C-alpha positions as CSV (number, residue, x, y, z in Angstrom):
1,M,13.4,-30.8,24.2
2,T,16.2,-28.8,22.6
3,V,15.3,-25.2,22.2
4,N,17.5,-22.9,20.0
5,P,17.9,-19.3,21.0
6,T,14.8,-17.4,20.2
7,P,15.4,-14.4,17.9
8,I,15.3,-10.6,18.8
9,V,13.4,-8.3,16.3
10,Q,13.5,-4.7,16.4
11,L,10.5,-2.4,16.3
12,N,10.2,0.9,13.9
13,H,7.3,3.2,15.1
14,S,6.9,7.2,14.6
15,L,6.9,7.5,18.4
16,L,10.5,5.6,18.6
17,T,11.9,7.7,16.2
18,Q,10.7,10.8,17.6
19,K,11.9,9.9,21.3
20,K,15.2,8.7,19.6
21,I,14.5,5.3,21.2
22,Q,15.4,1.8,20.3
23,L,13.0,-1.0,21.1
24,W,13.5,-4.5,20.5
25,V,11.1,-7.7,21.4
26,K,12.8,-11.0,22.5
27,R,10.7,-13.6,20.9
28,D,10.5,-16.1,23.7
29,D,6.8,-16.9,22.6
30,L,8.3,-18.9,19.8
31,T,9.9,-21.5,22.3
32,H,7.3,-23.9,21.8
33,P,3.7,-24.0,20.8
34,E,2.6,-25.2,24.3
35,L,5.7,-24.5,26.2
36,Q,6.1,-21.0,25.6
37,G,8.3,-18.3,26.8
38,N,9.2,-18.0,30.7
39,K,6.9,-21.1,31.3
40,W,9.5,-23.3,29.6
41,R,12.4,-21.2,31.2
42,K,10.9,-22.2,34.6
43,L,10.2,-25.7,34.0
44,K,13.2,-26.9,32.2
45,H,15.4,-27.4,35.1
46,N,12.7,-28.7,37.3
47,I,11.7,-31.4,34.5
48,A,15.6,-32.6,34.8
49,K,15.4,-32.9,38.4
50,A,12.3,-35.0,38.2
51,Q,13.8,-37.2,35.9
52,Q,16.8,-37.5,37.7
53,T,15.0,-38.4,41.1
54,Q,12.9,-40.8,39.0
55,K,9.4,-39.2,39.7
56,K,6.2,-40.6,37.7
57,Y,4.1,-37.5,38.4
58,L,4.7,-33.6,37.8
59,L,2.0,-32.4,40.5
60,T,1.2,-28.6,40.6
61,F,-1.5,-25.8,41.8
62,G,-3.3,-23.0,39.7
63,G,-6.4,-21.6,38.9
64,A,-8.6,-22.5,36.0
65,Y,-7.1,-20.2,33.3
66,S,-3.2,-20.9,34.8
67,N,-0.8,-20.7,32.2
68,H,1.4,-22.8,34.5
69,L,-1.0,-25.6,34.6
70,Y,-1.2,-25.6,30.9
71,A,2.4,-25.7,30.5
72,T,2.7,-28.5,33.0
73,A,0.3,-30.6,31.4
74,A,2.0,-30.1,28.0
75,A,5.6,-30.8,29.7
76,A,4.4,-33.7,31.3
77,K,3.0,-35.3,28.2
78,L,6.4,-34.5,26.1
79,F,8.6,-36.0,28.6
80,N,6.4,-38.8,30.0
81,F,5.3,-37.9,33.2
82,K,2.0,-38.4,34.6
83,S,0.4,-35.2,35.9
84,I,-1.6,-34.1,38.5
85,G,-3.0,-30.5,38.8
86,I,-4.5,-29.0,42.3
87,V,-7.2,-26.3,40.9
88,R,-8.7,-23.7,42.8
89,G,-12.6,-23.4,42.9
90,E,-15.3,-26.0,41.7
91,K,-15.3,-27.8,38.9
92,I,-17.4,-26.8,36.1
93,L,-18.6,-28.4,33.2
94,P,-17.9,-28.1,30.4
95,L,-14.4,-27.3,31.6
96,N,-12.6,-24.3,30.0
97,S,-9.9,-24.5,27.3
98,T,-6.9,-24.2,29.6
99,L,-8.5,-27.0,31.9
100,S,-9.6,-29.2,28.6
101,F,-6.1,-29.0,27.1
102,A,-4.3,-30.1,30.7
103,E,-7.2,-33.2,30.7
104,E,-6.4,-33.9,26.8
105,C,-2.6,-34.2,28.1
106,G,-3.6,-36.7,30.5
107,M,-3.6,-34.2,33.8
108,E,-5.5,-35.5,36.6
109,L,-7.4,-32.7,38.1
110,H,-8.6,-32.2,41.5
111,F,-10.9,-29.5,42.3
112,V,-10.6,-27.8,45.9
113,D,-12.4,-24.5,47.4
114,R,-10.6,-21.7,47.9
115,K,-9.7,-22.0,51.5
116,T,-8.8,-25.5,51.2
117,Y,-6.6,-24.6,48.1
118,S,-4.9,-22.0,50.4
119,L,-3.0,-24.7,52.2
120,K,-1.3,-25.6,49.0
121,E,1.0,-28.8,49.7
122,K,-0.3,-29.2,53.4
123,L,-3.7,-30.3,51.5
124,L,-2.0,-33.1,49.5
125,P,-2.2,-35.8,52.5
126,D,-5.8,-35.8,52.0
127,L,-6.1,-36.2,48.3
128,E,-5.0,-40.0,48.2
129,I,-2.4,-39.0,45.7
130,P,1.1,-41.1,45.7
131,L,3.1,-38.3,46.6
132,E,6.3,-40.4,47.1
133,D,6.2,-40.5,43.4
134,C,5.2,-36.8,42.5
135,Y,7.6,-33.7,42.1
136,V,5.8,-30.9,43.3
137,L,5.9,-27.8,41.7
138,P,4.6,-24.4,43.2
139,E,1.9,-22.3,42.0
140,G,3.3,-20.0,38.9
141,G,6.3,-22.3,39.1
142,T,8.9,-20.2,40.9
143,N,11.4,-22.2,42.7
144,D,15.2,-22.0,42.7
145,L,15.7,-24.1,39.3
146,A,12.9,-21.8,37.7
147,V,15.0,-18.7,38.7
148,R,18.0,-20.3,37.5
149,G,16.3,-20.9,34.1
150,C,15.2,-17.4,33.7
151,E,18.8,-16.0,34.9
152,E,19.7,-18.3,31.9
153,L,17.3,-16.2,29.7
154,G,19.1,-13.1,30.8
155,M,22.6,-14.5,29.7
156,E,21.4,-15.5,26.3
157,I,19.7,-12.2,25.9
158,L,23.0,-10.4,26.5
159,D,25.1,-13.0,24.2
160,Q,22.8,-12.3,21.3
161,L,23.4,-8.6,21.3
162,D,26.5,-6.7,20.3
163,F,25.6,-3.9,22.9
164,T,24.6,-3.2,26.2
165,P,20.6,-2.6,26.5
166,D,19.9,0.2,28.9
167,F,16.4,-1.6,29.9
168,I,15.4,-4.9,29.8
169,C,11.6,-5.3,30.3
170,T,9.4,-8.3,31.5
171,S,5.8,-8.7,32.7
172,C,5.6,-10.0,36.6
173,G,3.3,-12.5,37.7
174,T,5.2,-14.4,40.5
175,G,8.3,-12.6,40.3
176,G,10.4,-15.2,39.4
177,T,11.4,-14.3,35.7
178,I,12.3,-10.9,36.9
179,T,14.5,-12.4,39.6
180,G,16.6,-14.6,37.3
181,L,17.3,-11.5,35.0
182,I,17.9,-9.0,37.6
183,H,20.7,-11.3,38.7
184,S,21.9,-12.1,35.1
185,K,21.8,-8.4,33.8
186,K,25.3,-6.0,33.5
187,Q,25.5,-3.6,36.1
188,D,24.5,-0.7,33.6
189,T,21.4,-2.6,32.5
190,H,18.2,-1.3,34.4
191,V,15.6,-4.4,34.8
192,L,12.2,-2.7,34.5
193,G,9.0,-5.5,35.8
194,F,5.4,-4.8,34.9
195,S,3.1,-6.1,37.2
196,A,-0.2,-7.7,35.9
197,L,-1.4,-7.6,39.4
198,K,-2.8,-4.9,41.5
199,G,-1.2,-3.5,44.4
200,D,2.3,-3.1,45.3
201,F,3.3,-6.2,46.7
202,M,5.3,-7.6,43.7
203,K,7.8,-5.0,44.9
204,K,8.3,-7.0,48.2
205,E,7.9,-10.1,46.8
206,V,10.8,-9.7,44.2
207,G,12.9,-8.3,46.7
208,N,12.5,-11.6,49.0
209,L,13.2,-13.7,46.1
210,L,16.4,-12.0,45.5
211,T,17.4,-12.6,49.0
212,Q,16.5,-16.3,49.4
213,F,18.2,-16.8,46.1
214,Y,21.2,-14.8,46.0
215,P,21.6,-13.7,49.5
216,K,25.2,-12.6,49.5
217,E,24.7,-10.5,46.7
218,N,23.5,-6.5,46.3
219,H,21.0,-6.2,43.6
220,D,19.7,-2.4,43.3
221,N,19.3,-1.8,39.6
222,Y,15.8,-3.0,39.0
223,S,12.3,-1.6,39.4
224,I,8.7,-2.7,39.2
225,C,6.1,-0.6,37.8
226,T,2.4,-1.2,38.7
227,D,0.4,1.5,37.1
228,Y,-0.6,-0.7,33.8
229,H,-2.5,-3.5,35.7
230,F,-5.7,-2.4,34.3
231,G,-7.6,-2.9,37.6
232,G,-6.3,-6.4,38.2
233,Y,-5.1,-9.7,36.9
234,A,-7.8,-10.9,34.6
235,K,-9.2,-7.3,34.1
236,H,-8.7,-5.2,30.9
237,S,-10.2,-2.2,29.1
238,P,-11.2,-1.3,25.3
239,A,-7.9,1.0,25.0
240,L,-5.8,-2.2,26.0
241,L,-7.6,-4.4,23.6
242,D,-7.4,-1.9,20.6
243,F,-3.6,-1.6,21.5
244,I,-3.0,-5.7,21.4
245,N,-4.7,-5.8,18.4
246,R,-3.0,-2.7,16.3
247,F,0.4,-4.2,17.8
248,K,-0.7,-7.8,15.9
249,D,-1.6,-5.7,12.7
250,E,1.8,-3.4,12.7
251,Y,4.1,-6.1,13.8
252,Q,2.6,-9.6,13.3
253,I,3.0,-10.2,17.0
254,Q,0.3,-11.3,19.1
255,L,0.4,-10.2,22.6
256,D,-2.1,-11.7,25.4
257,P,-4.4,-9.6,27.6
258,I,-2.9,-10.9,30.9
259,Y,0.7,-10.2,30.7
260,T,2.6,-9.0,27.7
261,G,-0.3,-6.9,26.6
262,K,-0.2,-4.6,29.6
263,M,3.5,-4.5,29.6
264,L,3.9,-3.4,25.8
265,Y,0.8,-0.7,26.4
266,G,3.0,0.4,29.4
267,I,6.1,0.5,27.8
268,F,4.5,2.8,25.0
269,D,2.9,5.2,27.0
270,L,6.1,5.5,29.2
271,I,8.1,6.4,26.1
272,K,5.5,9.1,25.2
273,N,5.7,10.4,28.3
274,D,9.7,10.6,28.7
275,F,10.1,8.2,31.1
276,F,13.0,6.5,29.2
277,P,16.0,8.8,28.3
278,N,16.9,9.8,24.7
279,G,19.0,7.5,23.0
280,S,17.8,4.6,25.5
281,K,18.1,0.9,24.0
282,I,15.1,-1.3,25.4
283,I,14.8,-5.2,25.4
284,V,11.3,-6.7,25.9
285,I,10.7,-10.0,26.9
286,H,7.9,-11.8,25.0
287,T,7.1,-14.4,27.9
288,G,4.2,-16.2,25.8
289,G,1.2,-16.8,27.8
290,L,-0.9,-17.0,24.2
291,Q,-3.3,-19.6,25.3
292,G,-4.9,-17.6,27.6
293,I,-6.3,-15.8,24.5
294,L,-8.7,-19.0,24.1
295,G,-10.0,-18.5,27.7
296,F,-10.3,-14.7,27.5
297,R,-12.7,-15.4,24.1
298,E,-14.5,-18.1,25.8
299,R,-15.5,-15.3,28.7
300,F,-15.3,-12.3,26.8
301,G,-15.8,-13.1,22.9
302,N,-13.7,-12.4,20.1
303,L,-12.5,-9.0,21.2
304,I,-8.6,-10.0,20.3
């Protein structure tokens, strides 16, 4: 699959004018209808390796609404692999939209309880899966090849611009995307991550990934914002949903309520509160994840 560089579009808003901020969105949600944004960036080199090593299956892990499970199933179908998904939790029928899609793509789903799921790769020998034929992807998709793909995303952004951005912003789940971006940036650019998860552990996780994948280099021009998780991974508020709906009406860009919606809500709130210096040029990466909207609507109704 060949993906041309996704566009970078500038947003106009009275707040941006007032604060003398320039804000662009890297529309990486436009990579592919089913392999969007950072999921494609993380998978592309892994798919190439699975092809080179002549594996028959892509095998991975995730929760019942996992963007990564969804994308892996889509990738397997697109690149002629079989696929296996180890799903955290019991099987509930009818399957939700994420798991229904995965199954329609041919993914073989194995449901395991949370305690067993925590064993990850250690549980595989007990599931009667042909492991010698499997290319195993970690939960969330973050490994060395995934980080390389996200590093290339950062280089693509810099190649598209005729200026050096002051900030590159991305949402964070497992830390793989921001790790690649941190390594690819220019020294004068600060990479700002927005954790979708409650707690401060993401800072340590990203630090560990940088040490693991780039042990000989010093990376200090980045930070993780943990103030806009809205209570946790799948939590939300009326203010967040109102922001997502208004953003789509104004810019014709759909955000999701787990990652990109929280990030852009946070960015506009930080702009309002003078976090960014006047004159700042900010690039925001839309990492996709839009399939999660269907699952959100199944649980909460048509709020977005």
